[in-house]
Structure formats: structure tokens, C-alpha cells
Biopython code that builds the backbone (N, CA, C, O; Angstrom):
import numpy as np
from Bio.PDB.StructureBuilder import StructureBuilder

atoms = [
    (1, "UNK", "N", (0.873, -1.180, 0.398)),
    (1, "UNK", "CA", (-0.081, -0.001, 0.167)),
    (1, "UNK", "C", (0.946, 1.279, 0.107)),
    (1, "UNK", "O", (2.026, 1.515, 0.648)),
    (2, "UNK", "N", (0.251, 1.870, -0.646)),
    (2, "UNK", "CA", (1.382, 3.279, -0.930)),
    (2, "UNK", "C", (0.788, 4.278, 0.415)),
    (2, "UNK", "O", (-0.267, 3.981, 0.976)),
    (3, "UNK", "N", (1.579, 5.431, 0.815)),
    (3, "UNK", "CA", (1.473, 6.295, 1.428)),
    (3, "UNK", "C", (1.271, 7.536, 0.282)),
    (3, "UNK", "O", (2.056, 7.809, -0.626)),
    (4, "UNK", "N", (0.087, 8.149, 0.571)),
    (4, "UNK", "CA", (-0.319, 9.550, 0.075)),
    (4, "UNK", "C", (-0.107, 10.768, 1.244)),
    (4, "UNK", "O", (-0.875, 10.797, 2.206)),
    (5, "UNK", "N", (0.708, 11.521, 1.139)),
    (5, "UNK", "CA", (0.776, 12.461, 2.305)),
    (5, "UNK", "C", (-0.273, 13.622, 1.832)),
    (5, "UNK", "O", (-0.951, 13.478, 0.814)),
    (6, "UNK", "N", (-0.347, 14.778, 2.652)),
    (6, "UNK", "CA", (-1.415, 15.621, 2.270)),
    (6, "UNK", "C", (-0.905, 16.227, 1.546)),
    (6, "UNK", "O", (-1.945, 16.490, 0.942)),
    (7, "UNK", "N", (0.103, 16.939, 0.790)),
    (7, "UNK", "CA", (0.730, 17.439, -0.675)),
    (7, "UNK", "C", (0.277, 16.451, -1.482)),
    (7, "UNK", "O", (-0.464, 16.945, -2.331)),
    (8, "UNK", "N", (0.393, 15.212, -1.609)),
    (8, "UNK", "CA", (0.169, 14.255, -2.753)),
    (8, "UNK", "C", (-1.260, 14.567, -3.062)),
    (8, "UNK", "O", (-1.524, 15.087, -4.146)),
    (9, "UNK", "N", (-2.351, 14.252, -2.065)),
    (9, "UNK", "CA", (-3.860, 14.145, -1.639)),
    (9, "UNK", "C", (-4.358, 15.719, -2.380)),
    (9, "UNK", "O", (-5.282, 15.907, -3.171)),
    (10, "UNK", "N", (-3.420, 16.681, -1.822)),
    (10, "UNK", "CA", (-4.055, 18.023, -2.160)),
    (10, "UNK", "C", (-3.676, 18.386, -4.071)),
    (10, "UNK", "O", (-4.349, 19.081, -4.832)),
    (11, "UNK", "N", (-2.644, 17.775, -4.313)),
    (11, "UNK", "CA", (-1.987, 17.932, -5.715)),
    (11, "UNK", "C", (-3.663, 17.245, -6.515)),
    (11, "UNK", "O", (-4.511, 17.815, -7.201)),
    (12, "UNK", "N", (-3.586, 16.252, -6.167)),
    (12, "UNK", "CA", (-4.626, 15.305, -6.602)),
    (12, "UNK", "C", (-6.090, 15.675, -7.051)),
    (12, "UNK", "O", (-6.714, 15.390, -8.074)),
    (13, "UNK", "N", (-6.474, 16.524, -5.758)),
    (13, "UNK", "CA", (-7.602, 17.066, -5.990)),
    (13, "UNK", "C", (-7.673, 17.967, -6.740)),
    (13, "UNK", "O", (-8.487, 17.990, -7.663)),
    (14, "UNK", "N", (-6.750, 18.985, -6.472)),
    (14, "UNK", "CA", (-6.981, 20.540, -7.310)),
    (14, "UNK", "C", (-6.474, 20.248, -8.966)),
    (14, "UNK", "O", (-6.828, 21.008, -9.868)),
    (15, "UNK", "N", (-5.596, 19.032, -9.214)),
    (15, "UNK", "CA", (-5.396, 18.737, -10.846)),
    (15, "UNK", "C", (-5.950, 17.389, -11.428)),
    (15, "UNK", "O", (-5.440, 16.884, -12.428)),
    (16, "UNK", "N", (-7.031, 16.815, -10.756)),
    (16, "UNK", "CA", (-7.558, 15.955, -11.459)),
    (16, "UNK", "C", (-8.312, 15.703, -12.664)),
    (16, "UNK", "O", (-8.503, 14.633, -13.240)),
    (17, "UNK", "N", (-8.806, 17.155, -13.020)),
    (17, "UNK", "CA", (-9.145, 17.774, -14.212)),
    (17, "UNK", "C", (-8.632, 17.206, -15.407)),
    (17, "UNK", "O", (-9.171, 16.800, -16.437)),
    (18, "UNK", "N", (-7.440, 17.279, -15.010)),
    (18, "UNK", "CA", (-6.163, 17.218, -16.175)),
    (18, "UNK", "C", (-6.177, 15.871, -16.928)),
    (18, "UNK", "O", (-5.629, 15.744, -18.023)),
    (19, "UNK", "N", (-7.039, 14.543, -16.088)),
    (19, "UNK", "CA", (-6.921, 13.161, -16.499)),
    (19, "UNK", "C", (-8.091, 12.847, -16.442)),
    (19, "UNK", "O", (-8.387, 11.814, -17.043)),
    (20, "UNK", "N", (-9.205, 13.600, -15.709)),
    (20, "UNK", "CA", (-10.584, 12.816, -15.807)),
    (20, "UNK", "C", (-11.159, 14.106, -16.494)),
    (20, "UNK", "O", (-10.582, 15.193, -16.489)),
    (21, "UNK", "N", (-12.551, 13.808, -17.174)),
    (21, "UNK", "CA", (-13.613, 14.785, -17.226)),
    (21, "UNK", "C", (-14.234, 14.976, -16.290)),
    (21, "UNK", "O", (-14.813, 16.061, -16.324)),
    (22, "UNK", "N", (-14.424, 14.294, -15.263)),
    (22, "UNK", "CA", (-15.421, 14.775, -14.263)),
    (22, "UNK", "C", (-14.602, 14.104, -13.017)),
    (22, "UNK", "O", (-14.140, 12.968, -12.914)),
    (23, "UNK", "N", (-14.588, 15.094, -12.200)),
    (23, "UNK", "CA", (-14.041, 15.321, -10.455)),
    (23, "UNK", "C", (-14.521, 13.480, -10.347)),
    (23, "UNK", "O", (-15.533, 12.946, -10.800)),
    (24, "UNK", "N", (-13.120, 12.717, -9.417)),
    (24, "UNK", "CA", (-13.527, 11.510, -9.183)),
    (24, "UNK", "C", (-13.334, 11.239, -7.968)),
    (24, "UNK", "O", (-13.318, 10.064, -7.601)),
    (25, "UNK", "N", (-13.110, 12.487, -6.918)),
    (25, "UNK", "CA", (-12.668, 12.824, -5.513)),
    (25, "UNK", "C", (-13.145, 14.543, -5.284)),
    (25, "UNK", "O", (-13.296, 15.570, -5.946)),
    (26, "UNK", "N", (-13.243, 14.097, -4.028)),
    (26, "UNK", "CA", (-13.823, 15.609, -3.702)),
    (26, "UNK", "C", (-13.435, 15.659, -2.127)),
    (26, "UNK", "O", (-13.826, 16.578, -1.406)),
    (27, "UNK", "N", (-12.642, 14.604, -1.665)),
    (27, "UNK", "CA", (-12.192, 14.852, -0.009)),
    (27, "UNK", "C", (-11.008, 14.013, 0.052)),
    (27, "UNK", "O", (-11.101, 12.922, -0.510)),
    (28, "UNK", "N", (-9.907, 14.309, 0.626)),
    (28, "UNK", "CA", (-8.488, 13.793, 0.618)),
    (28, "UNK", "C", (-8.772, 12.321, 0.976)),
    (28, "UNK", "O", (-7.994, 11.432, 0.632)),
    (29, "UNK", "N", (-10.244, 12.004, 1.883)),
    (29, "UNK", "CA", (-10.209, 10.715, 2.018)),
    (29, "UNK", "C", (-10.375, 10.081, 0.659)),
    (29, "UNK", "O", (-9.448, 9.444, 0.160)),
    (30, "UNK", "N", (-11.484, 10.234, 0.074)),
    (30, "UNK", "CA", (-11.829, 10.250, -1.632)),
    (30, "UNK", "C", (-10.610, 10.022, -2.439)),
    (30, "UNK", "O", (-10.443, 9.123, -3.262)),
    (31, "UNK", "N", (-9.858, 10.864, -2.130)),
    (31, "UNK", "CA", (-8.530, 11.111, -2.809)),
    (31, "UNK", "C", (-7.528, 9.755, -2.741)),
    (31, "UNK", "O", (-6.973, 9.072, -3.602)),
    (32, "UNK", "N", (-7.576, 9.729, -1.540)),
    (32, "UNK", "CA", (-6.631, 8.717, -1.042)),
    (32, "UNK", "C", (-7.097, 7.091, -1.651)),
    (32, "UNK", "O", (-6.430, 6.494, -2.496)),
    (33, "UNK", "N", (-8.272, 6.589, -1.075)),
    (33, "UNK", "CA", (-9.161, 5.666, -1.708)),
    (33, "UNK", "C", (-8.851, 5.157, -3.277)),
    (33, "UNK", "O", (-8.370, 4.124, -3.741)),
    (34, "UNK", "N", (-9.422, 6.533, -3.922)),
    (34, "UNK", "CA", (-9.260, 6.308, -5.319)),
    (34, "UNK", "C", (-7.588, 5.876, -5.831)),
    (34, "UNK", "O", (-7.356, 5.071, -6.734)),
    (35, "UNK", "N", (-6.666, 6.516, -5.134)),
    (35, "UNK", "CA", (-5.188, 6.420, -5.615)),
    (35, "UNK", "C", (-4.942, 5.471, -5.488)),
    (35, "UNK", "O", (-4.189, 4.986, -6.332)),
    (36, "UNK", "N", (-5.449, 4.553, -4.286)),
    (36, "UNK", "CA", (-5.077, 2.936, -3.904)),
    (36, "UNK", "C", (-5.391, 2.180, -4.850)),
    (36, "UNK", "O", (-4.638, 1.446, -5.490)),
    (37, "UNK", "N", (-7.015, 2.398, -5.028)),
    (37, "UNK", "CA", (-7.558, 1.607, -5.990)),
    (37, "UNK", "C", (-6.709, 1.409, -7.363)),
    (37, "UNK", "O", (-6.628, 0.355, -7.995)),
    (38, "UNK", "N", (-6.124, 2.588, -7.672)),
    (38, "UNK", "CA", (-5.737, 2.536, -9.106)),
    (38, "UNK", "C", (-4.120, 2.321, -9.263)),
    (38, "UNK", "O", (-3.460, 2.294, -10.301)),
    (39, "UNK", "N", (-3.650, 2.161, -7.774)),
    (39, "UNK", "CA", (-2.125, 2.051, -7.479)),
    (39, "UNK", "C", (-1.590, 2.754, -8.024)),
    (39, "UNK", "O", (-0.765, 2.258, -8.792)),
    (40, "UNK", "N", (-1.681, 4.311, -8.008)),
    (40, "UNK", "CA", (-0.844, 5.613, -8.358)),
    (40, "UNK", "C", (0.330, 5.377, -7.534)),
    (40, "UNK", "O", (0.338, 4.712, -6.498)),
    (41, "UNK", "N", (1.396, 6.012, -8.108)),
    (41, "UNK", "CA", (2.725, 5.963, -7.594)),
    (41, "UNK", "C", (3.417, 7.257, -7.936)),
    (41, "UNK", "O", (3.644, 7.856, -8.987)),
    (42, "UNK", "N", (3.765, 7.548, -6.175)),
    (42, "UNK", "CA", (4.540, 8.728, -6.546)),
    (42, "UNK", "C", (6.188, 8.580, -6.569)),
    (42, "UNK", "O", (6.913, 7.949, -5.800)),
    (43, "UNK", "N", (6.497, 9.326, -7.641)),
    (43, "UNK", "CA", (7.643, 9.389, -7.961)),
    (43, "UNK", "C", (8.566, 10.634, -7.639)),
    (43, "UNK", "O", (8.072, 11.752, -7.788)),
    (44, "UNK", "N", (10.083, 10.494, -7.137)),
    (44, "UNK", "CA", (10.824, 11.459, -6.203)),
    (44, "UNK", "C", (11.488, 11.989, -6.923)),
    (44, "UNK", "O", (12.387, 12.616, -6.362)),
    (45, "UNK", "N", (11.477, 12.067, -8.384)),
    (45, "UNK", "CA", (12.375, 12.852, -9.367)),
    (45, "UNK", "C", (12.007, 12.584, -10.602)),
    (45, "UNK", "O", (11.573, 11.459, -10.848)),
    (46, "UNK", "N", (12.080, 13.303, -11.350)),
    (46, "UNK", "CA", (12.094, 13.224, -12.752)),
    (46, "UNK", "C", (12.349, 11.725, -13.754)),
    (46, "UNK", "O", (11.620, 11.076, -14.504)),
    (47, "UNK", "N", (13.747, 11.611, -13.313)),
    (47, "UNK", "CA", (14.100, 10.119, -13.601)),
    (47, "UNK", "C", (13.452, 8.950, -12.925)),
    (47, "UNK", "O", (13.822, 7.794, -13.129)),
    (48, "UNK", "N", (12.689, 9.204, -12.291)),
    (48, "UNK", "CA", (11.828, 7.574, -11.454)),
    (48, "UNK", "C", (10.642, 7.597, -12.098)),
    (48, "UNK", "O", (10.108, 6.507, -12.306)),
    (49, "UNK", "N", (9.849, 9.048, -12.634)),
    (49, "UNK", "CA", (8.775, 9.229, -13.777)),
    (49, "UNK", "C", (9.092, 8.282, -15.256)),
    (49, "UNK", "O", (8.296, 7.539, -15.831)),
    (50, "UNK", "N", (10.482, 8.582, -15.623)),
    (50, "UNK", "CA", (11.104, 8.251, -16.688)),
    (50, "UNK", "C", (11.373, 6.762, -16.343)),
    (50, "UNK", "O", (11.190, 6.000, -17.292)),
    (51, "UNK", "N", (11.649, 6.366, -15.534)),
    (51, "UNK", "CA", (11.764, 4.936, -15.072)),
    (51, "UNK", "C", (10.601, 4.072, -15.306)),
    (51, "UNK", "O", (10.661, 3.094, -16.050)),
    (52, "UNK", "N", (9.622, 4.401, -14.721)),
    (52, "UNK", "CA", (8.297, 4.317, -14.458)),
    (52, "UNK", "C", (7.470, 3.609, -15.771)),
    (52, "UNK", "O", (6.900, 2.531, -15.939)),
    (53, "UNK", "N", (7.724, 4.816, -16.609)),
    (53, "UNK", "CA", (6.979, 4.845, -18.078)),
    (53, "UNK", "C", (7.917, 3.776, -18.873)),
    (53, "UNK", "O", (7.426, 3.142, -19.807)),
    (54, "UNK", "N", (9.094, 3.613, -18.540)),
    (54, "UNK", "CA", (10.253, 2.677, -19.308)),
    (54, "UNK", "C", (9.901, 1.407, -19.107)),
    (54, "UNK", "O", (9.942, 0.678, -20.099)),
    (55, "UNK", "N", (9.415, 0.741, -17.641)),
    (55, "UNK", "CA", (9.283, -0.307, -17.098)),
    (55, "UNK", "C", (7.850, -0.772, -17.265)),
    (55, "UNK", "O", (7.556, -1.967, -17.247)),
    (56, "UNK", "N", (6.796, 0.390, -17.460)),
    (56, "UNK", "CA", (5.363, 0.001, -18.065)),
    (56, "UNK", "C", (5.367, -0.234, -19.540)),
    (56, "UNK", "O", (4.332, -0.256, -20.207)),
    (57, "UNK", "N", (6.848, -0.449, -20.141)),
    (57, "UNK", "CA", (6.558, -0.536, -21.353)),
    (57, "UNK", "C", (5.977, 0.392, -22.738)),
    (57, "UNK", "O", (5.459, 0.216, -23.842)),
    (58, "UNK", "N", (6.361, 1.269, -22.015)),
    (58, "UNK", "CA", (5.737, 2.795, -22.710)),
    (58, "UNK", "C", (7.217, 3.311, -23.858)),
    (58, "UNK", "O", (8.411, 3.463, -23.605)),
    (59, "UNK", "N", (6.665, 3.413, -24.746)),
    (59, "UNK", "CA", (7.748, 3.684, -25.740)),
    (59, "UNK", "C", (8.419, 5.163, -25.804)),
    (59, "UNK", "O", (7.848, 6.079, -26.396)),
    (60, "UNK", "N", (9.632, 5.327, -25.174)),
    (60, "UNK", "CA", (9.992, 6.783, -24.574)),
    (60, "UNK", "C", (10.656, 7.334, -25.992)),
    (60, "UNK", "O", (10.814, 8.554, -26.038)),
    (61, "UNK", "N", (11.065, 6.557, -27.167)),
    (61, "UNK", "CA", (11.862, 6.863, -27.808)),
    (61, "UNK", "C", (11.538, 8.156, -28.666)),
    (61, "UNK", "O", (10.542, 8.028, -29.377)),
    (62, "UNK", "N", (12.197, 9.387, -28.735)),
    (62, "UNK", "CA", (12.366, 10.472, -29.391)),
    (62, "UNK", "C", (11.092, 11.673, -28.226)),
    (62, "UNK", "O", (10.585, 12.747, -28.551)),
    (63, "UNK", "N", (10.951, 10.897, -26.893)),
    (63, "UNK", "CA", (10.713, 11.418, -26.188)),
    (63, "UNK", "C", (11.489, 12.823, -25.489)),
    (63, "UNK", "O", (12.707, 12.667, -25.577)),
    (64, "UNK", "N", (11.190, 13.924, -24.936)),
    (64, "UNK", "CA", (11.677, 14.599, -23.780)),
    (64, "UNK", "C", (11.110, 14.628, -22.417)),
    (64, "UNK", "O", (9.935, 14.309, -22.235)),
    (65, "UNK", "N", (11.796, 14.953, -21.561)),
    (65, "UNK", "CA", (11.879, 15.295, -20.262)),
    (65, "UNK", "C", (10.454, 16.343, -20.047)),
    (65, "UNK", "O", (9.829, 16.375, -18.987)),
    (66, "UNK", "N", (10.190, 16.954, -20.948)),
    (66, "UNK", "CA", (9.165, 17.884, -20.792)),
    (66, "UNK", "C", (8.000, 17.224, -21.406)),
    (66, "UNK", "O", (6.930, 17.187, -20.797)),
    (67, "UNK", "N", (8.170, 16.594, -22.812)),
    (67, "UNK", "CA", (6.850, 15.756, -22.795)),
    (67, "UNK", "C", (6.179, 14.710, -21.743)),
    (67, "UNK", "O", (4.993, 14.505, -21.484)),
    (68, "UNK", "N", (7.274, 14.173, -21.275)),
    (68, "UNK", "CA", (6.907, 13.146, -20.274)),
    (68, "UNK", "C", (6.074, 13.740, -19.151)),
    (68, "UNK", "O", (4.941, 13.393, -18.815)),
    (69, "UNK", "N", (6.912, 14.798, -18.576)),
    (69, "UNK", "CA", (6.016, 15.347, -17.770)),
    (69, "UNK", "C", (4.684, 16.116, -17.598)),
    (69, "UNK", "O", (4.024, 16.293, -16.575)),
    (70, "UNK", "N", (4.465, 16.523, -18.853)),
    (70, "UNK", "CA", (3.397, 16.953, -19.560)),
    (70, "UNK", "C", (2.250, 16.145, -19.725)),
    (70, "UNK", "O", (1.105, 16.544, -19.939)),
    (71, "UNK", "N", (2.761, 14.625, -19.575)),
    (71, "UNK", "CA", (1.528, 13.518, -20.049)),
    (71, "UNK", "C", (0.533, 14.049, -19.071)),
    (71, "UNK", "O", (0.939, 14.679, -18.095)),
    (72, "UNK", "N", (-0.945, 13.807, -19.292)),
    (72, "UNK", "CA", (-2.037, 13.725, -18.680)),
    (72, "UNK", "C", (-2.057, 12.891, -17.402)),
    (72, "UNK", "O", (-2.869, 13.162, -16.517)),
    (73, "UNK", "N", (-1.179, 11.873, -17.275)),
    (73, "UNK", "CA", (-0.922, 10.876, -16.143)),
    (73, "UNK", "C", (-0.269, 11.250, -15.299)),
    (73, "UNK", "O", (-0.017, 10.393, -14.451)),
    (74, "UNK", "N", (0.288, 12.547, -15.089)),
    (74, "UNK", "CA", (1.831, 12.904, -14.305)),
    (74, "UNK", "C", (1.388, 14.434, -13.861)),
    (74, "UNK", "O", (1.328, 15.404, -14.617)),
    (75, "UNK", "N", (1.130, 14.412, -12.630)),
    (75, "UNK", "CA", (0.450, 15.296, -11.589)),
    (75, "UNK", "C", (2.191, 15.879, -10.964)),
    (75, "UNK", "O", (2.911, 14.976, -10.538)),
    (76, "UNK", "N", (2.769, 17.343, -10.943)),
    (76, "UNK", "CA", (3.656, 17.786, -10.225)),
    (76, "UNK", "C", (3.164, 18.013, -9.180)),
    (76, "UNK", "O", (2.006, 18.425, -9.256)),
    (77, "UNK", "N", (3.661, 17.890, -7.994)),
    (77, "UNK", "CA", (3.045, 17.750, -6.757)),
    (77, "UNK", "C", (3.757, 19.025, -6.185)),
    (77, "UNK", "O", (3.320, 19.505, -5.139)),
    (78, "UNK", "N", (4.903, 19.635, -6.857)),
    (78, "UNK", "CA", (5.595, 20.971, -6.501)),
    (78, "UNK", "C", (6.503, 20.904, -5.610)),
    (78, "UNK", "O", (6.911, 21.995, -5.211)),
    (79, "UNK", "N", (7.055, 19.793, -5.070)),
    (79, "UNK", "CA", (7.896, 19.469, -4.208)),
    (79, "UNK", "C", (9.008, 18.670, -4.832)),
    (79, "UNK", "O", (9.798, 18.148, -4.045)),
    (80, "UNK", "N", (9.187, 18.501, -6.059)),
    (80, "UNK", "CA", (10.208, 17.707, -6.735)),
    (80, "UNK", "C", (9.586, 16.513, -6.933)),
    (80, "UNK", "O", (10.268, 15.740, -7.606)),
    (81, "UNK", "N", (8.381, 16.032, -6.532)),
    (81, "UNK", "CA", (7.919, 14.616, -6.503)),
    (81, "UNK", "C", (6.945, 14.906, -7.504)),
    (81, "UNK", "O", (6.525, 16.037, -7.748)),
    (82, "UNK", "N", (6.550, 13.708, -8.156)),
    (82, "UNK", "CA", (5.547, 13.613, -9.243)),
    (82, "UNK", "C", (4.378, 12.333, -8.644)),
    (82, "UNK", "O", (4.644, 11.346, -7.959)),
    (83, "UNK", "N", (3.454, 12.642, -9.020)),
    (83, "UNK", "CA", (2.327, 11.713, -9.203)),
    (83, "UNK", "C", (2.107, 10.960, -9.982)),
    (83, "UNK", "O", (2.339, 11.710, -10.930)),
    (84, "UNK", "N", (1.833, 10.030, -10.449)),
    (84, "UNK", "CA", (1.526, 9.156, -11.765)),
    (84, "UNK", "C", (0.302, 8.162, -11.519)),
    (84, "UNK", "O", (0.317, 7.162, -10.801)),
    (85, "UNK", "N", (-0.842, 8.694, -12.332)),
    (85, "UNK", "CA", (-2.001, 8.065, -11.937)),
    (85, "UNK", "C", (-2.286, 7.499, -13.323)),
    (85, "UNK", "O", (-2.407, 8.219, -14.314)),
    (86, "UNK", "N", (-2.402, 5.957, -13.344)),
    (86, "UNK", "CA", (-3.088, 5.396, -14.598)),
    (86, "UNK", "C", (-4.297, 5.649, -14.715)),
    (86, "UNK", "O", (-4.965, 5.243, -13.764)),
    (87, "UNK", "N", (-4.975, 6.276, -15.684)),
    (87, "UNK", "CA", (-6.302, 6.743, -15.631)),
    (87, "UNK", "C", (-7.107, 5.244, -16.005)),
    (87, "UNK", "O", (-8.336, 5.201, -16.064)),
]
sb = StructureBuilder()
sb.init_structure("model")
sb.init_model(0)
sb.init_chain("A")
sb.init_seg("    ")
for serial, (resi, resn, name, xyz) in enumerate(atoms, 1):
    if name == "N":
        sb.init_residue(resn, " ", resi, " ")
    sb.init_atom(name, np.array(xyz, "f"), 0.0, 1.0, " ", f" {name:<3s}", serial, name[0])
structure = sb.get_structure()
């Protein structure tokens, strides 16, 4: 089970519309339950985000760091970490 701290939950609640057409969570508790259900990952760096996509079998050839970080599944928490949510 992943630990989603307040910063992660707040980020997801604020930015969830970048991935979903309508909100999937309205409270931190709902956000945490949703993130656990879809096994969202907190990456500690851009390199970890890149490695996650690489290990998931996503073709990164020709992609650059900016493209990866702008993917709808990637949420910038704002403290150097990134939340990856598979829709």
C-alpha cells in the first residue's frame, strides 16, 4: 500500500481534471481511496517518472523530459515529486 501524504492528496484533488472529465474525488479521503484503487505511484524525481514509463513498456523513443512531465497521467506535486495516475 502506498502512503499518500497531504501534499499528494491536495495536488490530486486540485488537478484531477487534467486526467478525468469529471472529478473522481471531493475529499482527501476519497482521493486516497481512489489513488490506492488505481495503484498510483509517487515518483521522487523526473528520472523516477521516466523509469516508471520505461518499465511499463511505454515507448519513450524521441520523447523528452518535458513531454513526459506534460503527460495527462503525471501530476507535479510541486516539491520535486510527481504523482503518476493510470486512468
